[in-house]
C-alpha positions as CSV (number, residue, x, y, z in Angstrom):
1,M,197.8,7.5,380.5
2,A,196.8,4.0,379.3
3,T,197.6,0.9,381.5
4,S,200.5,-1.3,380.4
5,Y,200.2,-4.9,379.4
6,A,201.9,-6.1,382.6
7,N,199.5,-4.1,384.8
8,L,196.4,-5.3,382.9
9,I,197.5,-8.9,383.4
10,N,198.0,-8.2,387.1
11,Q,194.5,-6.8,387.4
12,I,193.1,-9.9,385.6
13,E,195.0,-12.3,387.9
14,Q,193.8,-10.4,391.0
15,L,190.2,-10.6,389.8
16,L,190.7,-14.4,389.4
17,Q,192.4,-14.5,392.9
18,D,195.4,-16.1,391.2
19,S,198.3,-13.7,391.4
20,G,200.7,-16.6,391.5
21,N,199.3,-18.3,388.4
22,A,198.6,-21.5,390.2
23,E,195.4,-22.1,388.2
24,F,195.7,-19.7,385.3
25,D,199.1,-19.8,383.6
26,T,200.5,-16.8,381.7
27,T,200.0,-18.5,378.3
28,E,196.4,-19.2,379.0
29,L,195.7,-15.6,380.1
30,G,197.7,-14.3,377.1
31,D,195.4,-16.2,374.7
32,R,192.3,-14.8,376.4
33,F,193.9,-11.3,376.4
34,Q,194.2,-11.4,372.6
35,Q,190.6,-12.6,372.3
36,G,189.4,-9.8,374.5
37,L,191.1,-7.1,372.4
38,R,189.1,-8.2,369.4
39,Y,185.8,-8.6,371.4
40,V,185.9,-5.1,372.8
41,A,186.5,-3.7,369.4
42,R,183.3,-5.2,368.1
43,Y,181.5,-2.5,370.1
44,V,184.1,0.3,370.4
45,P,186.7,-0.3,367.7
46,H,190.1,1.3,367.3
47,I,189.9,3.5,364.3
48,V,192.9,3.7,362.0
49,R,193.2,6.2,359.2
50,V,195.3,5.0,356.2
51,P,196.0,7.2,353.1
52,Y,195.7,5.7,349.6
53,F,196.1,7.2,346.2
54,I,193.8,7.2,343.2
55,E,195.5,6.1,340.0
56,S,194.2,7.9,336.9
57,R,197.1,8.7,334.6
58,T,196.2,8.8,330.9
59,G,198.2,9.2,327.7
60,S,198.9,7.9,324.2
61,A,201.6,5.5,323.0
62,T,204.2,7.4,321.0
63,A,205.9,4.4,319.5
64,T,205.2,0.7,318.8
65,A,207.4,-1.7,320.8
66,A,206.2,-5.3,321.2
67,G,205.3,-6.0,324.9
68,Y,205.8,-2.4,326.0
69,L,204.0,0.9,326.5
70,V,206.1,3.8,325.2
71,D,205.0,7.4,326.0
72,T,207.6,10.0,325.5
73,G,205.0,12.7,325.3
74,E,204.2,12.5,329.1
75,T,207.3,10.8,330.6
76,Q,205.0,10.2,333.6
77,F,205.9,6.7,334.7
78,I,207.4,6.0,338.1
79,V,209.7,2.9,337.8
80,A,209.6,2.0,341.5
81,N,205.8,2.4,342.0
82,D,204.1,1.3,338.8
83,I,204.9,-2.4,338.9
84,G,201.7,-4.3,339.2
85,K,199.4,-1.5,338.1
86,V,196.9,-2.0,335.3
87,I,197.1,-0.6,331.8
88,R,193.9,-0.3,329.7
89,N,194.0,0.3,326.0
90,L,191.0,2.6,325.4
91,N,190.9,2.0,321.7
92,D,190.7,-1.8,321.8
93,N,189.5,-2.3,325.4
94,T,192.4,-4.6,326.1
95,W,194.3,-4.9,329.4
96,A,197.8,-5.7,330.7
97,I,199.8,-5.6,333.9
98,V,202.9,-3.5,334.4
99,V,205.9,-5.9,334.9
100,T,209.6,-5.4,334.6
101,D,212.6,-6.7,332.7
102,G,215.0,-4.1,334.0
103,S,214.3,-1.6,331.2
104,N,211.4,0.4,332.6
105,S,211.8,4.2,332.6
106,T,209.8,7.3,332.9
107,S,208.6,6.9,329.3
108,K,208.6,3.1,328.9
109,L,207.0,0.2,330.7
110,K,207.2,-3.5,330.2
111,L,203.7,-5.1,330.0
112,S,202.4,-8.6,330.7
113,R,200.7,-8.6,327.2
114,D,201.4,-6.9,323.9
115,I,198.4,-4.5,323.7
116,M,199.7,-1.1,322.7
117,V,200.7,0.4,319.3
118,S,201.6,4.0,318.4
119,G,198.7,6.4,318.6
120,E,196.5,4.3,320.9
121,E,195.3,5.9,324.1
122,Y,195.6,4.3,327.5
123,E,194.5,4.7,331.2
124,M,196.4,3.4,334.2
125,Y,194.7,2.0,337.3
126,N,195.8,0.7,340.7
127,K,196.8,-2.9,341.2
128,E,194.0,-5.3,340.4
129,C,191.6,-2.4,339.7
130,V,189.4,-1.8,336.6
131,S,188.5,1.8,337.2
132,N,190.2,5.1,338.2
133,K,187.6,5.2,341.0
134,Q,189.1,2.2,342.8
135,I,191.9,1.6,345.3
136,N,193.5,-1.7,346.5
137,I,193.5,-2.0,350.3
138,E,195.3,-5.3,350.5
139,D,198.1,-4.0,352.8
140,V,195.6,-3.8,355.7
141,E,194.7,-7.4,356.5
142,D,193.3,-7.8,360.0
143,Y,190.5,-5.2,360.2
144,L,187.0,-5.6,361.4
145,W,185.2,-3.4,358.9
146,V,185.8,-0.2,356.9
147,D,184.3,2.6,359.0
148,K,184.3,5.4,356.4
149,V,186.0,6.7,353.3
150,E,186.9,10.3,352.4
151,F,187.8,11.6,348.9
152,P,189.0,14.2,348.6
153,I,190.2,14.6,352.2
154,G,187.3,15.8,354.3
155,T,184.5,14.7,352.0
156,E,182.9,11.4,353.1
157,R,181.8,9.1,350.3
158,S,179.8,6.0,350.0
159,F,181.8,3.0,348.8
160,S,181.6,-0.7,347.9
161,L,184.1,-3.4,348.8
162,L,184.8,-6.5,346.8
163,G,187.7,-8.5,348.3
164,T,190.5,-6.0,348.6
165,I,189.2,-3.6,346.0
166,L,187.3,-0.5,347.3
167,T,185.2,1.5,344.8
168,L,184.3,5.1,345.6
169,G,180.7,6.2,345.2
170,I,181.3,9.1,343.0
171,D,179.8,10.3,339.6
172,F,182.8,12.2,338.3
173,T,186.2,11.2,336.9
174,P,189.0,11.9,339.3
175,D,191.7,14.4,338.3
176,D,194.6,13.0,336.2
177,T,197.1,12.0,338.9
178,N,199.9,13.3,336.8
179,D,198.7,16.8,337.4
180,A,200.6,18.6,340.1
181,D,197.4,19.9,341.7
182,A,195.4,16.7,341.4
183,K,193.2,15.6,344.3
184,K,194.3,12.1,344.6
185,I,194.5,11.1,348.3
186,V,191.8,8.8,349.6
187,H,191.5,8.4,353.4
188,V,190.2,5.0,354.5
189,F,189.2,4.7,358.2
190,F,189.5,1.1,359.3
191,A,187.8,-0.3,362.5
192,K,190.4,-2.6,364.0
193,R,191.0,-4.6,367.1
194,H,192.6,-2.9,370.1
195,K,196.3,-3.3,370.8
196,V,198.4,-3.2,374.0
197,S,202.1,-3.2,373.5
198,Q,204.4,-5.7,375.3
199,L,207.5,-3.7,374.6
200,T,209.7,-2.5,377.5
201,D,211.1,0.4,375.6
202,L,208.6,2.6,373.7
203,L,211.3,4.9,372.3
204,G,213.6,3.9,369.5
205,A,215.5,5.6,366.7
206,V,215.8,5.4,363.0
207,D,219.0,3.4,362.1
208,L,220.4,4.2,358.6
209,G,223.1,6.6,357.8
210,A,221.4,7.8,354.6
211,G,218.0,7.9,356.2
212,Y,214.8,6.7,354.5
213,S,212.8,8.1,351.6
214,E,209.2,9.1,351.2
215,G,207.1,6.0,350.4
216,D,209.4,3.5,352.0
217,T,207.7,0.7,354.0
218,T,210.6,-0.9,355.7
219,M,212.8,0.7,358.3
220,T,215.5,-0.4,360.8
221,I,214.8,0.8,364.3
222,D,217.4,0.6,367.1
223,E,217.9,1.4,370.8
224,I,215.1,-1.0,371.8
225,T,215.2,-4.1,374.0
226,T,216.9,-7.2,372.6
227,D,214.8,-10.5,372.4
228,E,211.4,-8.7,372.7
229,I,209.0,-8.9,369.8
230,V,207.6,-5.9,367.9
231,E,204.1,-7.4,367.3
232,E,201.9,-7.2,364.3
233,D,199.6,-4.2,364.4
234,Q,202.0,-2.3,366.8
235,E,201.6,1.3,366.0
236,F,204.3,3.9,366.1
237,T,205.1,7.5,365.1
238,V,208.2,9.1,363.7
239,A,209.3,12.6,365.0
240,G,208.2,15.3,362.5
241,M,205.6,13.1,360.8
242,Q,201.9,13.4,361.0
243,E,200.9,9.8,360.1
244,I,200.6,6.9,362.5
245,Y,202.3,3.8,361.1
246,T,201.3,0.2,361.8
247,V,203.6,-2.9,361.8
248,R,202.6,-5.4,359.2
249,A,204.4,-8.5,360.5
250,A,205.9,-9.4,363.9
251,V,209.7,-9.2,364.2
252,T,212.1,-10.2,367.0
253,I,214.5,-7.6,368.2
254,S,218.1,-8.6,367.9
255,G,221.1,-6.6,368.9
256,S,218.8,-3.8,370.1
257,Q,217.4,-3.3,366.6
258,A,214.7,-4.6,364.3
259,D,213.9,-4.4,360.6
260,V,210.2,-3.3,360.7
261,T,207.8,-3.5,357.8
262,F,204.8,-1.2,358.1
263,Y,202.0,0.8,356.4
264,P,201.3,3.3,355.1
265,G,204.6,4.4,353.3
266,L,206.6,7.2,354.9
267,E,204.9,10.5,354.2
268,A,208.3,12.2,353.8
269,D,212.1,11.6,354.0
270,V,213.4,10.6,357.4
271,A,216.9,11.2,358.7
272,E,219.0,8.8,360.8
273,D,218.4,9.0,364.6
274,A,214.9,10.4,364.2
275,V,212.9,9.4,367.3
276,V,210.4,6.5,366.9
277,T,207.7,6.3,369.5
278,F,205.7,3.0,369.9
279,A,202.1,3.3,371.1
280,L,201.6,1.8,374.6
281,S,197.9,1.1,374.0
282,T,194.8,1.9,371.9
283,F,192.7,2.1,375.1
284,E,193.1,5.9,375.2
285,G,190.9,8.9,374.5
286,R,187.2,8.6,374.8
287,Y,186.1,5.8,377.2
288,G,189.7,4.7,377.6
289,R,189.6,3.8,381.3
290,Q,186.1,2.3,381.0
291,L,187.2,0.1,378.2
292,E,190.2,-1.1,380.2
293,A,188.0,-2.0,383.1
294,L,185.5,-3.9,380.9
295,F,188.3,-5.6,379.1
296,V,189.8,-6.9,382.4
297,D,186.4,-8.2,383.4
298,Y,185.9,-9.9,380.0
299,V,189.3,-11.6,380.0
300,A,188.9,-12.9,383.5
301,A,185.4,-14.2,382.8
302,M,186.5,-16.0,379.6
303,A,189.4,-17.6,381.5
304,A,187.1,-18.8,384.2
305,S,184.6,-20.2,381.7
306,S,187.4,-22.1,380.0
307,K,188.7,-23.4,383.3
308,A,185.3,-24.9,384.1
309,T,185.8,-27.6,381.5
310,K,188.9,-28.8,383.4
311,Y,186.6,-30.0,386.3
312,I,183.7,-31.5,384.4
313,N,185.1,-35.0,384.5
314,A,186.8,-34.6,387.9
315,I,186.0,-34.1,391.6
316,P,187.8,-30.8,392.6
317,K,188.5,-29.7,396.1
318,G,185.4,-27.5,396.1
319,G,183.1,-30.4,395.2
320,P,181.0,-31.3,392.2
321,G,179.5,-27.8,391.9
322,V,182.8,-26.1,391.0
323,P,182.3,-26.2,387.2
324,G,178.8,-24.7,387.5
325,R,180.0,-22.0,389.8
326,F,182.8,-21.1,387.5
327,Q,180.4,-20.9,384.6
328,S,177.8,-19.0,386.5
329,W,180.2,-16.2,387.6
330,A,181.6,-16.1,384.1
331,Q,178.3,-15.8,382.4
332,L,177.0,-13.1,384.7
333,T,180.2,-11.1,384.2
334,L,180.1,-11.5,380.4
335,Q,176.5,-10.4,380.3
336,R,177.3,-7.2,382.3
337,V,180.4,-6.5,380.1
338,Q,178.3,-6.9,376.9
339,R,175.6,-4.6,378.3
340,D,178.1,-1.9,379.2
341,L,179.9,-2.1,375.9
342,M,176.6,-1.8,374.0
343,A,175.9,1.4,376.0
344,L,179.3,2.8,374.9
345,A,178.9,1.8,371.3
346,D,178.0,4.5,368.7
347,P,174.4,4.0,367.5
348,P,174.0,3.2,363.7
349,T,173.5,6.3,361.6
350,S,171.9,7.0,358.3
351,K,173.8,9.3,356.0
352,V,173.1,10.8,352.6
353,L,176.5,11.2,350.9
354,T,177.0,13.2,347.8
355,R,178.4,11.6,344.6
356,A,179.1,14.9,343.0
357,R,182.5,16.6,343.0
């Protein structure tokens, strides 16, 4: 089992010979702790898989309505999900964004521009995208790099990334996502910093009588410790679900519950009182214990290096050589940590990935 936040801090304090925090206060160590989580991930990252969906619906306008797209032939629009998506008029090569004025339905969408008349064909793309080979990954903000992409699931693809828009390296048109058997899920594997939870209770429960629906990205979780913080990037699972969910923004627990915003959306409906399990640490699996040990050394060394500056313009009890001794120990430790992390890191690989279906 992975080591808790409190125990890792204790190990760091013991390495610094400062269990009472006489020299290194908890805030100072906490800052170096967060820095260390990101540093270790540069060599051995935490890989997070997030599912996305290709958007490739097509159709023809069946009526002319100024500022709207009307398609009663397909009735394929999803009122809750289509806001912000892009409509391209294939006849005129004009573009508009799906907005809402309260009248959207399965056959009618309000557009940001008046571009459609009866008989003209259209394609729909994901938000801010200009192709049905693109997805928008804006919901994942604090990642180090994209490790790999699969489409369909299990087939790795090359890709390009411009801002938050990821373009698949494929030479075929994806299935129309309105088709029941369309292959439309894209798995994006993000390399992210590591995370160690500071929560006391790692078990909670879904708190809503009606439960939550597939695709929801906000959920009330109760039976957790009041006044603690569910931090950004905290991962959790829901009983009966396959996906691992990640908290998007920190939230303080009040009255033993918290309204948590997360990604990806729920993979299925969730009933009240379903068990929620928060992840203790991402230092698990391959190299878990080794990474924890190197992480402790790194945080202690960075704290010591920072502390050296305190004595540069002072005469400490240990004499004028104290800053240099702090720095010397820190640098030797950091060099060893870097060397050991490089040995654990996966070597770069060269892949030839198919662009065919």
